[in-house]
C-alpha positions, 0 to 999 in steps of 0.5 A: 476797677479792682476789688479789695475783696480777697480771692479765696481759693479751695486748696487741697491737701494730702495726708499720709500716714498717722496724719491721714488716719487720724484725720481719716481722710487721704485729702482735706480741703481748706479756703485760704485767701490768694497769697497765703503762706505754708505757715497760714495754711497749717494754721487753718489747717489746725483749726478745722483739724484740732486732732493735729494738733498733737503733730502741728510741731512735728509734721512737714508740708510739702509744696509740690514735692518741696519741703518747705519753709513757713514763710513759702506762698502757696498759690491756688495750683499748687500740689501741698501735702502734710508728711507725718515725723520720721525717725531713722538711725 
């Protein structure tokens, strides 16, 4: 007999550069249900850390060392990082 109750994962997310400075931590922890997307995770991060809202359209999310799209599904074993905007010339 299977349960319809979703399993929640406590995901660790590494922050870099200005994102780390704004939050004041190198790593944050977010509880999310299994099978969520990067987009869902990012929305949960912005709810928990509203000080990141000014960066919401600028940071990118890396899953297992690869920049991902919002549709990427996250598992509990993934390594996740938020990367700040990058500029160059």
